[in-house]
N, C-alpha and C positions, 0 to 999 in steps of 0.2 A: 448482728443481725438482730431485727425486732422479734420480740416473742409471738407477735401474732401482726398479720396485716390483712386487712379486709376492706370493704366498703360499708359505711351505715348510710342508708339511703331512706328518705321518705320518713323522717323522724315526727310524728305526731305528738307535740307536747302540751300536756293538760297541766296547767299549774296553779297551785293553790297557796294563799298566806295562810299559815298556822303558828300558834304559840311556840316559841322555840323551846318552852321546857319540855315539851312533848318528845323532842330529839335530843335531850342533854345524854340519855342514856347511851346513845347510838355514836355519839361525836368521838371519833378515834383520838387517842392521846396525842399530844403534839400538836393539835388542830383547834381551831374554834370555828363556831359558827359563822357563814358568810351571809351577810344582809344586803338587800338592794332597796335603798332609800327608807332605811330602817325596818324593814319589812324580813321576816323569815319564810322562805319558799321551799315547799316540796313539789315534785314532778313526776307526773305520771306519763311514761313515754312508751309509744310503740312504733316500733321501726324494722326495716329489713337489713339482715347481717349476711352480706354476700361476698363471694369470692374469697373466703377465708382461707388463709394458709398460717399453720403453725410451724414456726422455725424454717418459713419457705417451703412448707410442705402442704399439699392439698391432701385432706383427710376425706376418703371416698363416703359420698352421701352426708357430709357435714359441712358442705362448702356455702349453702345457702339454706337461711333459715328464718322466722320471725324471733323477735325477742321483744317482750314487755318488762319494763322494770319501774322501779318507785324509789326515787333519790331526793338527797337533799345536797346543801352545798356548804363546803368548809373553806378556810384558808389555813396556810403554815407559813410561818415566819422563818426564813432561812437564809443565811448569807446575805443579810441586808435588804431582802425583797420578800414579798408577799407571793407564794405559790396558790392558785385558786384551783380548787378540786371538788370531784362529788364523792358521795358515800351512798352506796346502794342498801337499801332495805331489804329489797325483794327483787329478783331477776327470773324471768320465765322464759324457757325456751322449750322447743318440741323434740330436742335430741339429749337422750341421757349422757352421751360421753362429752357433751358440752358442759353439762351442768358437774360432771365430776372432774373434769381437767380444772376449769374455775375454781371450784369449791376445793380442790385440793391443793393448787399450787398460788392460788392468789387470795385464800380465805374469803372468796365472795359468797353470795346466798342464793344461788341458783337451785331453780325447781324445775322439773320436767312435765308438761302438760299438752295434751292434745291442742294444736293450732292450725290457723289458716289466716290466709288474707286476701283481698281482692283490691285491686286499683284499676279505676277507671278513669278515663280521659274522655271528656265531653266537648262540646263546641266551644263552649266559654267557661267549663270548670273541671275541676279534678276532684274525684272521690278516693278517700282512703281508709280502709276498712280493715282493723285488725282483731282477730278473735281466739280466745284461749278458754278451754272446758275445765272447771274445777267443780267437784262432786256433782257430774252430769248438768251443769249449768253452762251455758256459754255466756262469756263476757265479751262485750265489743267496746271497742274504739271506733268511732264513725265520725270522720268529719270532711266536709265540703268547703273546698279553696276555690280561689280566683285561678284561672289557668296559667299566668305568667308569674313568675317568680320576681321578687324583688329584693334590694339589699337590706340587710339587718342594720338599723340604725346605731351609730355609735351612743353609747350613753343609754340605750332602750334596755327595758327589762328583756325582751328578747336576746340582746348581747350578754346581759348577764346570764340568762339560763344556759346559752350556748357556749359561752367563753370560758368553759373551767378544763384545764388541759393535764389534770392529776386526777387519779382515783386513789382514795385511801379506805382501808379497811382495818377495823378495829380487831387485834388479836386477844389482846388483854388489857388490864389497866395500865399497863407501862410499856406496850408493845404495839407498833402500827406497821401495817405495809402500805407502803407507797410505790405507785407505779405512774409512767408517764403517757399520755394519749396524743398523738400529735394527728392534726387536720388543718386545712386552710379554713379561712374565715368562711361560714356559710351564708346561702341568699335563703329566703324563706318564700313560702306560699301563705298569703293571708286568708285566713279560715272564715268562711262566710255562714257556716253551720255546723253545730256540733250537737249529735244525737248519740253521744256514747252512753251505755249502759253496763255498770260495772258493779259487782256484787261485792264491796269492799271488805265486809266482815268475814265472808268465806274466803277471799283470797289472801286477805292481810291480816286478818284476826281482830277481834274486839278493840285491840288498842287503836286502830287505825279506821275502824267502821265510822267515825264521825264525819270522814270525808265524804261521805255520801250527802251530808245535810250542808255543805259548803258549795256555794257557787266559784266556778275557776275564776281567778284572778285574770288569767289569760289562755288563751289557745292559739296555738300557730304550728306550722307545718315547715320544719326545716328542710332543705333540699337534700343535704347530707353531701358526703365526698368518700374519697379513700382515706383510710385512717392507718394509724400503725398503734400498738400496744407493747410499751418498751419493757424490760424484764424489770422484776421487782425488785425493791431493797426494803430491808428491815430497819424500823427505826425504833431504838430503845431508849427509854427516858431513864 
């Protein structure tokens, strides 16, 4: 049985190219940074976590909520093949119990803040708004897209961002947690407008404050799907 099943829906993905040296201390042992066309990416993602079940059971008042995370990409070579995964620097949700479970059992980096979202379907467009409150200031992801979804092209930057099916968390300099994420290949909505406003230093600290001065390399909206998160395993070097 999967540790967790759910749906990840309406994933607004804002992607930046950064100096890989910034991420070196966060790379879990046994993995290496993953690059797309020689570039190192970090992604800022807001989405809906819905129909959540832990070990097949629904937890009252914790089945549907928003999440915003900051992540980057790694690879691990094992049994003659590369596994491609994501490492989360920060994950924000509005439910304390979610943060407690993820941090305790998967060594994640969840924090709990007030959150809200708005989804609008217009005649020829869609609008997706995710908000979270830190130090009495609301941060906002706000993107407008075409109304109809399109495939994510093979070999594209969007494919690189979305097609990572493992999660890796650094426990120590010699130990890593690995877990598998399963979902079908996603479609996307093409983003036509991005008016997001994020207080990077207040949310992520001085180390990542520089992102506010960067222009996103890309912004797109993945439609999402049902997902599963499998039980973890510890890798010791």
